[in-house]
N, C-alpha and C positions, 0 to 999 in steps of 0.2 A: 151221336156222341161227339163227333168232330166239331159240331156247332157249339159245344159247351166249352171248348178250349179258348182261353184268353191269353194272347201272346204276352210274354214278359216285356215289360216296358223298356228295359235296358237303362243303364245308368246315364244320368245327365251330369257329367263331370266338369268341375271348375278347378283349375290349377291354382295352388298357392305357391308362390316363388320361395325358394330357399332364402334364408336370412342368416347372416353370420352372427354368432354370439359376440358380445362385447365383454369387457371385464366385469361389468355389473348387470348386464341384461342378457337373458336367454335369447337364443335364436331358434331357427327351425329348419328342418329339411324341406325339400319340395314335396308336395303331396297334392292329392286330388280329393275333392269333396263332391259327393252326389247330392244334388238339390232335391232329389226325390226321396231317397232312403236315409240321407244325412250321414251315410257311412264315409269313412276316410280310406284312401288307398294310396299306396306308394308308387303306383304305376298309372300311366295314362289310359290303359285299357280297363282299369278297375278290377284287376284280377287278384291283387294282393291286398287284402284288407288289413288295416293297422289301427291301433288305438291312438287317441290324441296324444298320449304320453310319448308314443314312438316318434312323433314329429319334433319333439323338443330337443334343442341343442343347449346344454347347460352353459350358463355364464362362465367365462374363463377364470375370473378373479384376477386381481392385479398382481403383477410381478414387480415388486418395488425394490429400488436401490436407493440407499441413503446418500445424500450429499452433506458432509459435515459443515457446521457453521464456520465462518471465516470472519475475523474482525476487520472492520474498515480501518484504513490508515488515513493520514492527513490528505493523501492525494488519490487513493484508490478505494473504490467501493468494496464492501464485503457482502456477506450473505448470511441469512438465517439457515438453520438446518432444515432440510426438506427431503422429500422422497419422490422419485420419478418412476413411473410405470413403463417398463420396456415394451409393453404391448400396446397400450393406448396413448403413451407419451404424455399423459397428464401429470401434473405436479400436485403434491399433497403436503400439508403441514404436519401430518401425523403418520406414524408407521402402519396404521390400519387402513390407510387410504380412504378415510371417510370425509376429510375436509379438503376439497379441491382449492388450489390457489393458482395465481398466474405467475409468470416469470418475474413480473415487476414486483410482486409481493415478497419475493425472496431477497430483494436487494436491500442492503444496508448502506446508506449514502456515505461517501467520504466525509471525514470530519472537518477538513480544512485546517490549516496551520493556526496555532496560537502563538503569535510572535511577540517577543520582548526585545527592545533595542538595547544594544551596548554602544555607548557613545565612543567616538574616536578618542584616542589618547596619544599625544605626541611622544615619540621616543626621545630619550636623553642620551648623553654620552655613554652611560653605563647600563641603562635599563631599556628594554624593548617597549614599544608602544603597540597600538593596534588601530586598525581602521574601524569605522563604524560598521556594525553588523547586527543581524537579528537572529535570535535563537528560538526555535519552536519548543514549547514546553511539552508537547505531545510526542513528537518523534525525535526530539533532541538534535535535529539537524540545524546547521547554520546557513544563513543566506546573506548575500550582499545587498539585498533590496527588501523594502518593507512589504512587498507583495508576496515574498517567499517564492519567487520564480527561479532565482539563480542560486543554486546550492554551492557552498564553498566548504573547505576544510578548515580545521582550527589553524593549521599552518598558514592558510591564506589570509588570516586576520592579522598576523604578526607584522609589525613594522620593526625592523632590526635596530638595535642600539647603534648610535652614530659613531661612537668612539671619540676620544678627545682630539681636538684640533690644536696641537701644541704650537705655540709661537717660538721665537728664538730664545735661547738662554740669555739671561741678564744677571749680571753680578749685583747682588743686593746685600746690604749690611744686615746682619742678624742682631747683634747686640753690641753696644758700645763698651760694656763692661768686659767682655771677653775678647773684643777685637776680632771677632770672626765674621766672615761673609760667606755667602753661598751663591752658586750658579743656579738660577731658578728659571724655569719656563712655565708659562701659564696657558691654560686652555682658553681659546677665544670664545668658546660657547658658554662656559660656566665660570670663568675666572678662577678655576681651581689651579693651584700652583704645584709644580713638581720640582723638588730640590735634587739637583744632580750631585753636588759635592759641597763640602764646607771646609774652609781653611782659615787659619789665623792670618790676619793681615794688619797692616797699618792703615787705618782709615782716617782720611781727612776730607773736608768738603771739596778740595781741589784735586786730590790725587789718591789713588788706591795703589798700594804697593804690596806685592805678594811674593812669597818665595818660590812659587810654582807657576807655571804657565798652563793652561788647560781650562781656565775659567773664561767663559765668553758669553 
């Protein structure tokens, strides 16, 4: 009877290494497979048999955080709205995490300035002028150069009024009928006259006689 016994073969086990699950793909625990009986075991001795389902580590799923869209300006890039997974660090254009994108795909390029020139205007005695400058129709900023590199304020564009440059007072005849004359000074820039006083005088081509002194 002893001759009829056939010894157990023993398992011939091969190890499968553990694999981490990702957001979208399942992983697995480490386990051993017997090449003879095809059974699976959780231990290297082949003592604890398991099913194939026991080896599976479920996919984690994305943990998504939204980044809001940001408009581009003339000088700074913006971005579209997108979602970032805190686990796999991938970016997606949709809140379900189905459409993966790159960081470059999120960028909205800066617009660049749209500049219009304002010509320089000379100041007068009574009115301010301005330097030449450029205005951006997009951001409404002002620049002293046509490339839009040097930003300035509205105050920087103003050239102050010069004010009158008055000459000396001169006695001038007003009318021959009234016999009046006035002390007048004129602006050397605009020829504008300023009358200081008016008095009755005796006017002659050779001599002016007045009853008061104070005209000069």
